[in-house]
Steps between C-alpha positions, in 0.01 A plus 500: 500500500305513828145628499444833670213564731250760374631738768863462385405538135301817569809665650737422211453846354680652802832352392444395140817539297735522799766229485827423678787707364287801409566846643207659685417800720253544783327831423398530866865481612706690239795527740549123470623551143493235233486134599555164337224241534637188669186284504124507434294247698125515556465878503818552701790665323849511650696800376856607577483883500807724463431699817277269705648155448286190462128567549203262479215676317136395519393564140135510606579815701797664327507572128855482371600681182733337249815711475599509135 
């Protein structure tokens, strides 16, 4: 497993627990609907939303909610 820089490690809490395949919502864009996480790489989360299509989310700026 690669070592993370202190900066990367300090931002893990922004997307902790979000994994590919999960359903999420962007509370700032409720009209996008539910989306399925496609990938999580270095604080960037690609989500395919029902009403917005594929969107690249910066997890350091946008807090996604897990849609259970």
